[in-house]
Steps between C-alpha positions, in 0.01 A plus 500: 500500500250365249201631693638853491538481123138387478396793718692732270336354190158536660573863593616572144181340364290717732692807387436400138126477565506844664687650203243350264227688686701823502590480131157382382394841357811500278472138390171564318407132518814375325659166580837516671687222323794725404563586867476136607724396213756763594488384863564138399794595278653732760472236773650229280798712400561670834475189715680282248794733447510608863537141623720385211759763591418491876434873502212494747305259720186314401298694757600840363457408134161338547391791719579780256370301202168442673454872561594575140152380401310801642771728358446350153126550534561869562737514204235348278249754631747771398528344154122487460474860618750595230293339226698177458345217304549135592830467309633819656410380849680170443809688385487724806449217749769279349742790464483572871453142618767334284765775489464775758378308805759216492787741436386741773455214745826313436770726356535738800518202737751323276725805469511551877514133599878503547498810716660443839445847648201714589599768249385287204209316659161509324205521737173424322301277731164522322630510143408860425746511209332230289146555624451877515804686370509305174122505447467869589775600258342273240181714486663843502453526123132404510381850413139525390416614148358849465125531539446216745160517665512538875349238727143546600417532867515152655216332677525555880458128554808440288695733730407301806588177323834645399573611857436148630721358224780740593485398867510135394802578282673665797431205730622253237810716451581488873471120512694450176784730606531339844521147359792600274717467811469124451450434871308627797774668702587825675487692170148392402331752728734775378408427139127493570527820703680674215234386252230651723669815635667620179185510283290641784741789560533558127120532474483763772791700361355492147177644641689771693694602189181515293334722759807722537508552121122548479461206266122441463522125553262313735648374827433136418672522165810667644525225762467229236768651277736538794440142605612367162811719502586379849471136395755563228736676741516226766583212262881523485582577863234309691772314691793742500309816593378472857229690682479803529702557182228336292272783616738746336509288184120502477482873569760594237344266243152641561623860473706459183246272332221751564707779347584279202140394444367855497792653309421709194761318294281186503162667457484406131596138565267206533438334832742216416790737437421709805483197724818364351682817601341506847599141574852566374528788748363295789717199408810721485433624853463146629795367302739759638370463857713194595815672376420803716336366816536121475627305801881518527548564125320833453680831478354605834674202664813447292570857376611354163349680201613231256213275611278708273678398180347154459135597564524812281664316210259206533196726503617702201610191308167320539304817416705561186466137391124515537464823306725378218311172462165682517577751223422275199205349684327831572580632153317199360208545737465868414472421131208269570331728753161642415260706702229237461714231664602710799262450792346802663652394834854621446579829669359495847641823633544717193267767631397626843133437423572133435698481826216648698264227383718196564561521875 
């Protein structure tokens, strides 16, 4: 349906506007032509190759490409936070948009297209592999240079603006994910419910874990972080994982993502690297959910452990591809990094005192 595609494009545009507001402190007034250029290249290659080889439908390809725009904006924010100049940002955006995103979107579908059984079926309804797994792995090497100045306490008005932007992003995400079904049918409500319930449960569980571990993080911030992790977790199984299993998906994602975010191993990392790892964890939970509790095909229904092979190999393959492609890019960006070019709005949660002031 054409009108559903238009709804999806409008939702993606609204999500892009919300991300612009959220990433504004990192952008430091810079123009975002590299992100837009990367989005155009990724859409051209992904849709062109996907239709030329009949790997996926128009609806799916247009849908995931439209939501790649806000992802690219966040990637460019990560590049700016890591001290990238204009040339470095173009290299980063084109590296992900022209190589990683098309391969992550099309190769897993192409390799499993001839599968006739449920043991080799790939369930990735919302395109978490190309959108979040590949982009999260792509920023794992974005470590900050030594001596980076911490972010100053933000203006309270900016916090309220960011909260509104996040809620707008969530609403746009629900609409965009539901329209990927390509029709208004009996699954539309299930998809929308998953997009609401999963993030909400993840938020609550993240807060509970923070309180249980005595993490000095404000309630509002814990809820926000859990919401984002839950959005990542519901993408792949929005159709296959039915209520109440999506509650479990949100709960597990919120718990593991909270532990990952506050882990000591990532305390020296920049916010881009930390969030890359957190979203990888949340995406992994959601990506394995259909193979475990999906309708008729999950282990809980079929008792066949071999259904895990395809999602595990796909997840690891896309992650490895992203890291390998990102290595020369981040090496280049590090060489050009300087403390003067790194904005002061990089590491939001590096210290408990900073956390206490941002709720």
